[in-house]
C-alpha positions in Angstrom: 8.9 -16.3 13.1 7.3 -12.9 11.3 8.4 -9.8 13.1 6.5 -7.8 15.2 7.4 -4.0 12.9 5.4 -5.5 10.0 2.6 -6.6 12.1 2.2 -3.3 13.3 2.5 -1.8 10.0 -0.3 -3.9 8.6 -2.3 -2.8 11.5 -2.1 0.9 10.8 -3.0 -0.2 7.1 -5.9 -2.2 7.7 -7.1 1.2 10.2 -6.9 3.7 7.1 -9.3 0.6 4.8 -6.1 -0.4 3.3 -7.0 -4.1 3.5 -5.7 -5.5 0.1 -1.9 -3.9 1.1 0.9 -6.6 2.5 3.8 -5.9 4.8 6.9 -8.0 5.4 9.7 -6.8 6.5 12.9 -7.6 9.3 13.3 -6.5 12.9 16.1 -4.5 11.6 13.3 -1.3 10.4 12.8 -2.3 6.6 9.6 -3.2 5.4 8.3 -3.7 1.4 4.8 -3.1 0.7 3.0 -5.3 -1.8 -0.5 -5.1 -2.7 -3.2 -3.0 -4.7 -4.8 -0.1 -4.0 -7.5 1.8 -5.9 -5.8 5.0 -6.7 -2.2 6.7 -6.9 -3.8 8.9 -3.8 -4.3 6.0 -2.2 -0.9 4.8 -2.9 0.8 7.6 -1.4 -1.4 7.7 1.8 0.0 4.0 2.0 3.2 5.1 1.6 2.8 8.0 4.9 1.5 5.0 6.8 4.2 3.3 6.5 6.8 6.1 6.7 4.9 7.5 9.8 4.6 3.8 11.8 7.6 3.8 14.7 10.5 1.4 14.1 9.8 1.3 10.3 13.8 2.8 9.4 13.0 2.2 5.1 10.4 1.0 3.0 10.7 -0.5 -0.2 7.3 0.2 -2.4 5.7 -2.7 -4.8 2.3 -1.5 -4.5 -0.5 -1.9 -7.8 -3.0 0.6 -9.2 -5.5 -1.0 -10.0 -7.0 1.0 -13.0 -10.2 2.4 -12.8 -13.9 3.4 -15.2 -12.1 6.6 -15.0 -8.3 6.4 -16.0 -10.0 4.1 -18.8 -13.0 7.1 -19.5 -10.0 9.5 -20.2 -7.6 7.2 -22.4 -10.6 6.8 -24.2 -11.4 3.1 -23.4 -15.4 2.8 -23.5 -16.0 -0.3 -22.8 -19.5 -1.5 -21.4 -20.9 1.9 -22.8 
């Protein structure tokens, strides 16, 4: 049976538009985030959402930041131009 804490965290994340982020955890307040976000700011916001969710005591983050056009352009990769 899945812990209600993980479900609460996922509902909070979805409210902020993080449909590609999943939460798993136990009923002792430990949560693990996995998935993908668009940029580093979204990763930080997802972490803020988790740490402010009632019941979360600790969490770990395994979220990948998707490579964006901005990052590729900044690094000199001009594919498709």
